[in-house]
N, C-alpha and C positions, 0 to 999 in steps of 0.2 A: 364367390365361391372359389375363384382361382387362387386367392391368397390362402384360403382355408386348405386347399389341396397342397399348396407349397409347404405350409406349416406341418401338415400331417406327413408329407414326404420327408421333410427335414427330421421330424421326430423319429420316424421309422429308420431313416439312415443312421441317425445318431445312436439309437437303441441297438441296431444291428452292429454298428462299429464297436460300441462298448462291449457288447456280448462277445463278438468275435475276438476282440483284443483280450478279453478275460479268459478265452478258451486256450490261449497259448500256454505251453508248459516249458519253461526255460531249462528244466532239469533233463530234458531229453537229449540224447547224444546228437551231435551235428549230422551224423549219417542218417539217423531217423528223420530229422527235419528235411534233409535233402531228398530223401525218398518221397516224403509227402508232397514236395513241390514238383515232382515228376509228372509230366503230362500223361494222363490215362486215356482220355477220349476227347474228341472234338465233335460237338453236336451243333451243326450250323456254325454260328460264330462263338458259341460258348465252349470254353476250354475247361474240361474237368480234370483236376489233378488227383493224385493218389490221396492227398489230404482231404480233398472234397469228398472222395469216396468214403474215407473213414468217418468224416463228420456226418455225412448223410445216411450212413448205414446204421447208425445207432437206433433210430426210430424203427427202421425196418426189422432189425434183429429182435426187438422187443416182442414183436407179434409173429415171429417166424421160428419154426423148428428147423434146426440145421440138419442137413443130410450127412452121410458119411463121406461124400465126395466133395472136398473143399474147392477144387477147380470148377466143378459144375456149379456149385453154390455161388462162388464169386461171380461167375459169368451171369448167372440168373439175376443176382442182385444188381450187377452193373446194368443189365437190360432193363430192370425196373427203374433204375435211376435215369437211364437214357429216356425211357418212355415218359417219366415224370417231367424231365427237362423239355421234351418236345411239346408236351401239353402246356407247360408254362409259357413257352415261346409262342404257341398258337393263341393262348389267352391274351398275351401282350400284343400280338399282331392285331387282334380284334379290339384292342384298347380296353379290355375288361378290367385291367389293373388301374384304370383311371375313372371308373364309374363310381358314383356316390356311394352306392350300397357296399361296394368292395372296400372303399376307403373307410366307411363307418365300421365295417367288420374289423379291419386292421386297427383302427383306433380303439375299439373295444378290447381287442386282444392286447394291445399295448398297455392300456390302462390296467387290465387284470394282471398282466405279467409284472408291471411296476409295483402294484399293490402287494402282490405275492412276494416279490423281492423284499419290500419294506417289512412286511410281517415276519418273514423268515429271519431277517437281520435283527429285528427287535425282539424276537422270541428268546434269543440268547441273553438279553438284558433283563428279562422279567422272569420271576419265579413261577408265575402261573397265569391263567386266563384272566383272572380278576385284575391283576396289575396291568395286563394288556388293555383290558376294557377301560380301566381308569385313565391310562395314557391316551387312548383314543378320545375319551370324554374331555380330557384337558385340551387336546388339539381342537376339538369342536368349539369349546368355550373361547379359546384364543383366536379362532378364525373370525374374520369380518364377513358376516353372512347377512344378506337382506333378502327377504322373501316378499314377493308381490302376491298377496292373498287373492286379489281379483284374478290375476293370471292363473293361479292355482285352481280357482273355481271353474275356469274354462276347460280344464283338462278332464277328459272322459276316459275311463278305463273299461270301456265296454268290450264285448266279445270280439268286435271287429279289430280292436287294437291288439288284443291278446293273440290273434291269429296272424298278425303282421300286415293287416290291411291298411295301416296308416303309416 
């Protein structure tokens, strides 16, 4: 399992690196880039930059109504980000980020995000859903797939499985 964990960690790191590299915008003025690199807060050993704040604030703002006082709002958002970082650090201290269930969850998210990216990219190439389905069917036909029917017969999809008992 140690090799499996290393593979997943590598995949996660590569995915995040590619994602973060794609987030850069070379058209922004140098002054704006310098501002984003400025240190905003230090939470234990983690250094949060202004750019980190901007990146992390997007998901928070989607679910939040802004008040009329921007200073108060920025401080409150910063406090939420600090609390989030503290909780992440505590989870890491307890090695929760190394548990099998957590790694499986990350793997599932990675797979879904990768498939979503592929589908979004390919949508522009096809006129409709039928062409997309045909393309997926062609991929399936071209893939080398072997199924062990005896192993398939040993799988049970009972209510215990559906509730996460296995």
